[in-house]
C-alpha positions as CSV (number, residue, x, y, z in Angstrom):
1,M,109.8,95.1,124.1
2,F,106.8,97.3,123.9
3,D,104.2,94.4,125.1
4,V,104.4,90.8,125.9
5,Y,102.8,89.4,122.5
6,G,104.4,88.1,119.3
7,P,107.7,87.0,119.2
8,V,108.6,88.2,122.8
9,T,106.2,85.5,124.2
10,P,108.6,82.3,123.4
11,A,111.4,84.3,125.4
12,L,109.0,85.1,128.2
13,H,107.9,81.5,128.6
14,V,111.4,80.3,128.7
15,A,112.7,83.0,131.0
16,K,110.1,82.5,133.5
17,V,110.5,78.6,133.7
18,I,114.4,79.1,134.1
19,A,113.7,81.8,136.9
20,E,111.2,79.5,138.7
21,R,114.1,76.8,138.9
22,K,116.1,79.5,140.9
23,H,118.4,80.8,137.9
24,K,118.9,84.4,137.4
25,V,117.6,85.6,134.3
26,F,118.4,88.7,132.3
27,M,116.1,90.0,129.5
28,V,117.8,92.2,127.0
29,S,116.2,94.5,124.4
30,T,116.9,97.7,122.5
31,R,114.0,99.3,124.2
32,I,111.8,98.2,126.9
33,S,108.3,99.8,127.9
34,G,107.6,100.7,131.6
35,D,104.7,98.3,131.5
36,V,107.0,95.2,130.4
37,K,109.6,96.4,133.1
38,K,107.0,96.1,135.6
39,F,105.8,92.5,134.2
40,L,109.4,91.5,134.4
41,K,109.9,92.4,138.1
42,S,106.7,90.9,139.1
43,H,108.1,87.5,137.8
44,F,111.7,88.0,139.3
45,L,113.3,88.7,135.8
46,E,115.9,91.1,135.7
47,Y,116.3,93.3,132.5
48,I,118.9,95.1,130.5
49,D,117.4,98.1,128.5
50,L,120.0,99.2,125.7
51,N,117.9,102.5,125.8
52,A,118.4,102.8,122.0
53,S,117.8,106.4,120.7
54,L,115.2,105.6,118.2
55,I,114.0,108.3,115.9
56,I,110.7,106.6,115.5
57,N,108.9,106.0,118.9
58,S,105.6,105.1,117.8
59,G,105.9,101.6,119.0
60,P,105.9,98.3,116.7
61,P,106.3,97.7,114.0
62,F,108.4,101.0,112.8
63,S,110.4,101.0,116.2
64,W,111.4,97.4,115.7
65,L,112.1,98.1,112.1
66,E,114.5,100.8,113.2
67,S,116.1,98.7,115.7
68,W,116.9,95.9,113.0
69,A,118.3,98.7,110.5
70,R,120.4,100.0,113.3
71,E,122.1,96.6,113.8
72,A,121.8,95.3,109.9
73,F,123.7,98.4,108.6
74,F,125.8,99.7,111.5
75,N,125.8,97.0,114.2
76,I,124.8,99.7,117.1
77,N,122.7,97.5,119.1
78,S,125.3,94.9,119.7
79,K,128.3,97.3,120.3
80,G,126.2,98.4,123.6
81,F,125.7,94.8,124.8
82,H,128.4,92.6,126.1
83,P,127.0,89.6,128.0
84,E,128.7,88.4,131.0
85,S,126.3,85.3,131.3
86,S,127.5,81.7,130.5
87,V,124.3,81.0,128.5
88,V,122.8,83.2,126.1
89,V,119.5,82.6,124.0
90,N,118.9,85.2,121.4
91,F,115.6,85.6,120.4
92,S,115.9,88.7,118.4
93,H,116.7,89.8,115.0
94,T,118.0,93.0,116.3
95,I,121.1,92.4,118.4
96,A,123.8,90.1,116.9
97,T,125.7,88.7,120.0
98,P,127.6,85.4,120.6
99,S,124.9,83.2,121.6
100,T,124.6,79.5,122.9
101,V,121.2,79.4,121.0
102,W,119.7,81.6,118.2
103,Y,115.9,81.2,118.3
104,A,115.3,82.2,114.7
105,Q,111.7,83.6,114.1
106,G,111.6,84.6,110.9
107,P,113.9,86.7,108.3
108,T,113.2,90.4,108.5
109,A,113.5,90.6,104.5
110,D,110.9,87.7,104.1
111,Y,108.4,89.7,106.6
112,L,108.8,92.9,104.5
113,S,108.3,91.2,101.2
114,D,105.2,89.5,102.6
115,T,103.8,92.6,103.9
116,E,104.3,94.8,100.9
117,Y,101.0,94.9,99.4
118,E,99.2,95.6,102.6
119,L,101.3,98.8,103.1
120,P,100.0,102.2,102.2
121,M,101.0,103.4,98.6
122,H,103.5,105.9,99.8
123,Y,105.4,103.1,101.9
124,R,105.0,100.7,99.3
125,L,107.0,102.8,96.5
126,S,109.7,103.4,99.3
127,Y,110.1,99.9,100.0
128,R,110.2,98.8,96.2
129,I,113.3,101.1,95.9
130,L,114.9,99.9,98.9
131,K,114.1,96.3,98.6
132,P,117.7,94.9,97.0
133,L,119.5,97.0,99.5
134,L,117.3,95.9,102.5
135,T,117.6,92.2,101.5
136,Y,121.2,92.3,101.2
137,A,121.5,93.8,104.7
138,D,119.3,91.2,106.4
139,N,120.7,88.2,104.6
140,R,124.2,89.3,105.8
141,L,123.0,90.0,109.5
142,A,121.3,86.5,109.5
143,R,124.3,84.7,108.6
144,R,126.4,86.7,111.1
145,M,124.1,85.8,113.8
146,A,124.1,82.1,112.9
147,W,127.8,82.3,112.9
148,M,128.1,83.7,116.1
149,S,125.7,81.0,117.7
150,K,126.6,77.5,118.8
151,L,123.0,76.3,117.7
152,T,120.6,78.0,115.4
153,I,116.8,76.7,116.3
154,A,113.9,77.6,114.0
155,N,110.4,78.2,115.3
156,S,108.6,76.0,112.7
157,K,109.6,74.0,109.5
158,F,108.6,76.8,107.2
159,C,110.6,79.2,108.9
160,A,113.7,76.9,108.7
161,S,113.2,76.6,105.2
162,M,113.5,80.5,104.7
163,Y,116.7,80.4,106.5
164,E,118.1,77.3,104.8
165,K,117.6,79.1,101.4
166,K,119.9,81.7,102.8
167,G,122.7,79.2,103.3
168,I,122.0,78.7,107.0
169,R,122.1,75.7,108.8
170,I,119.2,74.9,111.1
171,H,120.1,72.5,113.7
172,D,116.6,71.8,115.1
173,I,112.8,73.1,115.0
174,I,111.2,74.0,118.3
175,Y,107.9,75.2,117.7
176,P,106.9,78.1,120.2
177,P,105.7,77.0,123.8
178,L,101.8,76.7,123.9
179,D,99.4,75.7,126.8
180,C,97.7,72.7,125.2
181,G,95.3,72.7,128.0
182,S,94.0,76.3,127.5
183,F,94.1,76.3,123.7
184,K,92.7,73.1,121.9
185,P,89.9,72.4,119.5
186,T,86.4,72.2,121.0
187,S,84.5,68.9,120.2
188,A,81.2,71.2,119.9
189,P,82.1,74.4,118.1
190,S,79.0,76.9,118.3
191,C,79.0,77.1,114.4
192,D,81.1,76.1,111.4
193,Y,84.1,78.8,110.8
194,V,87.4,79.0,109.7
195,L,90.0,80.3,112.5
196,T,92.9,82.7,111.2
197,Y,95.3,85.3,112.2
198,F,95.4,88.8,111.8
199,G,99.0,90.3,111.7
200,K,101.5,92.2,109.8
201,E,102.1,89.4,107.3
202,T,98.4,88.7,106.6
203,E,97.2,88.7,102.8
204,F,93.9,90.5,103.7
205,Y,92.8,90.6,100.2
206,V,92.8,86.7,100.1
207,L,90.7,86.6,103.5
208,K,88.3,89.0,101.9
209,K,87.6,87.0,99.1
210,I,87.1,83.9,101.2
211,G,84.5,85.9,103.1
212,D,82.9,87.2,100.0
213,A,82.5,83.4,98.9
214,G,80.2,83.0,101.9
215,V,82.6,81.6,104.3
216,K,82.6,82.4,108.0
217,I,85.8,83.6,109.6
218,K,87.0,84.2,112.9
219,A,90.3,86.0,113.2
220,F,92.6,87.0,116.3
221,G,95.7,89.0,116.8
222,S,97.2,92.1,118.2
223,K,99.7,93.4,115.7
224,M,97.5,95.1,113.1
225,P,98.7,98.4,111.9
226,Y,97.2,98.2,108.4
227,V,93.9,95.9,108.7
228,P,91.4,97.5,106.0
229,K,88.6,98.9,107.9
230,G,86.1,97.3,105.2
231,L,87.5,93.8,106.5
232,L,86.5,94.6,109.9
233,K,83.0,95.6,108.9
234,H,82.6,92.5,106.6
235,R,79.5,90.4,107.4
236,N,81.3,87.1,107.5
237,I,84.3,87.9,109.3
238,E,84.5,88.5,113.0
239,F,87.6,89.9,114.6
240,L,88.1,88.6,118.3
241,G,91.4,90.7,119.3
242,K,94.3,89.6,121.1
243,V,94.2,86.3,123.1
244,S,95.7,86.3,126.5
245,E,97.1,83.3,128.5
246,G,97.9,82.9,132.2
247,F,100.7,84.9,133.3
248,M,100.9,87.1,130.3
249,S,97.5,88.8,130.8
250,E,98.9,90.6,134.0
251,C,100.6,92.8,131.4
252,E,97.4,94.1,129.9
Protein backbone atom coordinates (compact mmCIF):
# COMPACT_ATOMS: atom_id res chain seq x y z
CA MET A 1 0.00 0.00 0.00
CA PHE A 2 2.08 2.88 -1.34
CA ASP A 3 -0.96 5.14 -1.86
CA VAL A 4 -4.76 5.05 -1.54
CA TYR A 5 -5.64 4.70 -5.20
CA GLY A 6 -6.42 1.84 -7.58
CA PRO A 7 -7.29 -1.57 -6.09
CA VAL A 8 -6.64 -0.22 -2.57
CA THR A 9 -9.62 2.15 -2.84
CA PRO A 10 -12.46 -0.39 -2.40
CA ALA A 11 -10.76 -1.85 0.68
CA LEU A 12 -10.43 1.61 2.24
CA HIS A 13 -14.07 2.50 1.54
CA VAL A 14 -15.29 -0.71 3.17
CA ALA A 15 -12.89 -0.40 6.12
CA LYS A 16 -13.88 3.20 6.78
CA VAL A 17 -17.61 2.38 6.92
CA ILE A 18 -17.03 -0.61 9.23
CA ALA A 19 -14.84 1.52 11.54
CA GLU A 20 -17.55 4.20 11.67
CA ARG A 21 -19.88 1.51 13.01
CA LYS A 22 -17.53 1.05 15.96
CA HIS A 23 -15.87 -2.15 14.80
CA LYS A 24 -12.13 -2.62 14.99
CA VAL A 25 -10.57 -2.88 11.55
CA PHE A 26 -7.06 -4.01 10.61
CA MET A 27 -5.62 -3.27 7.17
CA VAL A 28 -2.96 -5.80 6.15
CA SER A 29 -0.37 -5.45 3.41
CA THR A 30 3.06 -6.76 2.47
CA ARG A 31 4.37 -3.18 2.67
CA ILE A 32 2.69 0.05 3.83
CA SER A 33 4.17 3.48 3.18
CA GLY A 34 4.51 6.08 5.93
CA ASP A 35 1.90 8.36 4.32
CA VAL A 36 -0.66 5.55 4.15
CA LYS A 37 0.00 4.62 7.79
CA LYS A 38 -0.75 8.22 8.81
CA PHE A 39 -3.89 8.15 6.70
CA LEU A 40 -5.10 4.92 8.31
CA LYS A 41 -4.49 6.25 11.81
CA SER A 42 -6.41 9.43 11.01
CA HIS A 43 -9.45 7.27 10.22
CA PHE A 44 -9.09 5.02 13.27
CA LEU A 45 -7.92 2.08 11.19
CA GLU A 46 -5.31 -0.25 12.59
CA TYR A 47 -2.74 -1.78 10.27
CA ILE A 48 -0.47 -4.80 10.03
CA ASP A 49 2.62 -4.17 7.93
CA LEU A 50 4.21 -7.50 7.02
CA ASN A 51 7.43 -5.58 6.16
CA ALA A 52 8.24 -7.78 3.19
CA SER A 53 11.93 -7.59 2.33
CA LEU A 54 11.47 -6.52 -1.26
CA ILE A 55 14.40 -6.35 -3.63
CA ILE A 56 12.58 -3.75 -5.74
CA ASN A 57 11.52 -0.75 -3.66
CA SER A 58 10.67 1.62 -6.50
CA GLY A 59 6.97 1.57 -5.67
CA PRO A 60 4.20 0.28 -7.90
CA PRO A 61 4.02 -1.54 -10.24
CA PHE A 62 7.31 -3.45 -9.81
CA SER A 63 7.17 -3.76 -6.01
CA TRP A 64 3.63 -5.09 -6.29
CA LEU A 65 4.73 -7.59 -8.94
CA GLU A 66 7.53 -8.80 -6.67
CA SER A 67 5.05 -9.18 -3.79
CA TRP A 68 2.82 -11.26 -6.05
CA ALA A 69 5.77 -13.46 -7.13
CA ARG A 70 6.75 -14.09 -3.48
CA GLU A 71 3.31 -15.57 -2.86
CA ALA A 72 2.71 -17.22 -6.24
CA PHE A 73 5.95 -19.19 -6.19
CA PHE A 74 6.90 -19.51 -2.51
CA ASN A 75 3.85 -18.63 -0.31
CA ILE A 76 6.12 -16.23 1.59
CA ASN A 77 3.61 -13.47 2.32
CA SER A 78 0.93 -15.71 3.79
CA LYS A 79 3.46 -17.44 6.05
CA GLY A 80 3.92 -14.14 7.86
CA PHE A 81 0.22 -13.48 8.41
CA HIS A 82 -2.03 -15.44 10.77
CA PRO A 83 -5.42 -13.70 11.02
CA GLU A 84 -7.12 -13.77 14.40
CA SER A 85 -10.28 -11.97 13.30
CA SER A 86 -13.51 -13.88 12.73
CA VAL A 87 -14.12 -11.95 9.50
CA VAL A 88 -11.45 -11.55 6.83
CA VAL A 89 -12.09 -9.75 3.54
CA ASN A 90 -9.19 -10.28 1.16
CA PHE A 91 -8.78 -7.61 -1.54
CA SER A 92 -5.33 -8.77 -2.60
CA HIS A 93 -3.67 -11.08 -5.08
CA THR A 94 -0.53 -11.25 -2.96
CA ILE A 95 -1.64 -12.89 0.32
CA ALA A 96 -3.40 -16.26 0.19
CA THR A 97 -5.11 -16.63 3.54
CA PRO A 98 -8.36 -18.20 4.81
CA SER A 99 -11.01 -15.56 4.13
CA THR A 100 -14.69 -14.92 4.55
CA VAL A 101 -14.70 -13.07 1.23
CA TRP A 102 -12.11 -12.78 -1.51
CA TYR A 103 -12.80 -9.64 -3.55
CA ALA A 104 -11.14 -10.56 -6.85
CA GLN A 105 -10.00 -7.52 -8.82
CA GLY A 106 -8.29 -9.17 -11.77
CA PRO A 107 -5.82 -12.01 -12.41
CA THR A 108 -2.18 -10.97 -12.50
CA ALA A 109 -1.45 -13.09 -15.59
CA ASP A 110 -4.19 -11.31 -17.55
CA TYR A 111 -2.88 -7.93 -16.43
CA LEU A 112 0.64 -8.81 -17.59
CA SER A 113 -0.70 -10.01 -20.93
CA ASP A 114 -2.67 -6.78 -21.41
CA THR A 115 0.39 -4.61 -20.70
CA GLU A 116 2.86 -6.60 -22.82
CA TYR A 117 2.90 -4.25 -25.81
CA GLU A 118 3.19 -1.16 -23.63
CA LEU A 119 6.39 -2.41 -21.97
CA PRO A 120 9.89 -1.27 -23.02
CA MET A 121 11.48 -3.80 -25.35
CA HIS A 122 13.86 -5.35 -22.77
CA TYR A 123 10.99 -5.99 -20.35
CA ARG A 124 8.82 -7.31 -23.17
CA LEU A 125 11.40 -9.90 -24.22
CA SER A 126 11.86 -11.09 -20.63
CA TYR A 127 8.11 -11.38 -20.18
CA ARG A 128 7.65 -13.44 -23.34
CA ILE A 129 10.23 -15.96 -22.14
CA LEU A 130 8.67 -16.22 -18.67
CA LYS A 131 5.00 -15.96 -19.74
CA PRO A 132 4.09 -19.70 -19.50
CA LEU A 133 5.61 -19.97 -16.03
CA LEU A 134 3.99 -16.74 -14.79
CA THR A 135 0.59 -17.79 -16.14
CA TYR A 136 0.82 -21.22 -14.51
CA ALA A 137 1.82 -19.71 -11.15
CA ASP A 138 -0.96 -17.14 -11.24
CA ASN A 139 -3.65 -19.66 -12.16
CA ARG A 140 -2.54 -21.90 -9.32
CA LEU A 141 -2.52 -18.99 -6.85
CA ALA A 142 -5.97 -17.77 -7.92
CA ARG A 143 -7.49 -21.23 -7.50
CA ARG A 144 -5.85 -21.54 -4.09
CA MET A 145 -7.21 -18.18 -2.93
CA ALA A 146 -10.72 -19.08 -4.10
CA TRP A 147 -10.51 -22.45 -2.35
CA MET A 148 -9.48 -20.74 0.89
CA SER A 149 -12.42 -18.31 0.77
CA LYS A 150 -16.08 -18.91 1.62
CA LEU A 151 -17.19 -16.46 -1.06
CA THR A 152 -15.41 -15.19 -4.17
CA ILE A 153 -16.74 -11.85 -5.37
CA ALA A 154 -15.61 -10.18 -8.61
CA ASN A 155 -15.51 -6.43 -9.14
CA SER A 156 -17.11 -6.56 -12.63
CA LYS A 157 -18.74 -8.92 -15.10
CA PHE A 158 -15.63 -8.83 -17.29
CA CYS A 159 -13.40 -9.62 -14.33
CA ALA A 160 -15.71 -12.47 -13.34
CA SER A 161 -15.42 -13.95 -16.84
CA MET A 162 -11.61 -14.02 -16.56
CA TYR A 163 -11.74 -16.03 -13.34
CA GLU A 164 -14.47 -18.35 -14.62
CA LYS A 165 -12.23 -19.23 -17.58
CA LYS A 166 -9.75 -20.51 -15.00
CA GLY A 167 -12.41 -22.76 -13.48
CA ILE A 168 -13.04 -20.48 -10.48
CA ARG A 169 -16.61 -20.06 -9.28
CA ILE A 170 -17.71 -16.46 -8.82
CA HIS A 171 -20.51 -16.22 -6.27
CA ASP A 172 -21.51 -12.64 -7.07
CA ILE A 173 -20.39 -9.33 -8.57
CA ILE A 174 -20.06 -6.12 -6.54
CA TYR A 175 -18.79 -3.10 -8.40
CA PRO A 176 -16.22 -0.89 -6.63
CA PRO A 177 -17.95 1.69 -4.41
CA LEU A 178 -18.36 5.12 -5.95
CA ASP A 179 -20.00 8.30 -4.72
CA CYS A 180 -22.51 8.92 -7.51
CA GLY A 181 -23.26 12.30 -5.98
CA SER A 182 -19.75 13.44 -6.84
CA PHE A 183 -19.15 11.43 -10.01
CA LYS A 184 -21.93 11.64 -12.59
CA PRO A 185 -22.39 12.79 -16.19
CA THR A 186 -22.99 16.50 -16.60
CA SER A 187 -26.07 17.71 -18.46
CA ALA A 188 -24.07 20.54 -20.05
CA PRO A 189 -20.57 19.39 -21.09
CA SER A 190 -18.16 22.10 -22.20
CA CYS A 191 -17.52 20.26 -25.45
CA ASP A 192 -17.80 16.88 -27.13
CA TYR A 193 -15.12 14.45 -26.00
CA VAL A 194 -14.43 10.84 -25.08
CA LEU A 195 -13.55 10.10 -21.44
CA THR A 196 -11.03 7.32 -20.82
CA TYR A 197 -8.55 5.96 -18.30
CA PHE A 198 -4.76 5.98 -18.49
CA GLY A 199 -3.29 3.06 -16.60
CA LYS A 200 -1.03 0.05 -16.76
CA GLU A 201 -3.48 -1.94 -18.89
CA THR A 202 -4.27 0.83 -21.40
CA GLU A 203 -3.58 0.09 -25.05
CA PHE A 204 -2.18 3.52 -25.84
CA TYR A 205 -1.72 2.86 -29.56
CA VAL A 206 -5.50 2.51 -29.89
CA LEU A 207 -6.08 5.87 -28.19
CA LYS A 208 -3.48 7.49 -30.45
CA LYS A 209 -5.32 6.24 -33.54
CA ILE A 210 -8.58 7.64 -32.15
CA GLY A 211 -6.91 10.98 -31.47
CA ASP A 212 -5.29 10.99 -34.91
CA ALA A 213 -8.78 10.55 -36.38
CA GLY A 214 -9.78 13.88 -34.81
CA VAL A 215 -11.66 12.65 -31.74
CA LYS A 216 -11.12 14.75 -28.61
CA ILE A 217 -10.07 12.63 -25.62
CA LYS A 218 -9.91 13.49 -21.93
CA ALA A 219 -8.02 10.94 -19.82
CA PHE A 220 -7.53 10.44 -16.10
CA GLY A 221 -5.49 8.08 -13.91
CA SER A 222 -2.62 7.86 -11.45
CA LYS A 223 -0.84 4.61 -12.41
CA MET A 224 1.12 5.53 -15.51
CA PRO A 225 4.58 3.96 -15.70
CA TYR A 226 4.81 3.77 -19.48
CA VAL A 227 2.63 6.44 -21.07
CA PRO A 228 4.31 7.50 -24.33
CA LYS A 229 5.42 11.12 -24.09
CA GLY A 230 4.09 11.78 -27.56
CA LEU A 231 0.61 10.84 -26.39
CA LEU A 232 0.71 13.40 -23.58
CA LYS A 233 1.54 16.11 -26.16
CA HIS A 234 -1.10 14.97 -28.67
CA ARG A 235 -3.27 17.85 -29.88
CA ASN A 236 -6.50 15.93 -29.29
CA ILE A 237 -5.61 14.27 -25.99
CA GLU A 238 -5.77 16.00 -22.60
CA PHE A 239 -4.51 14.20 -19.52
CA LEU A 240 -6.22 15.32 -16.29
CA GLY A 241 -4.17 13.31 -13.77
CA LYS A 242 -5.61 11.44 -10.83
CA VAL A 243 -9.08 12.10 -9.53
CA SER A 244 -9.44 12.50 -5.78
CA GLU A 245 -12.61 12.12 -3.79
CA GLY A 246 -13.63 12.97 -0.24
CA PHE A 247 -11.58 11.39 2.53
CA MET A 248 -9.00 9.95 0.12
CA SER A 249 -7.65 13.40 -0.83
CA GLU A 250 -6.23 13.75 2.68
CA CYS A 251 -3.43 11.35 1.75
CA GLU A 252 -2.14 13.54 -1.08
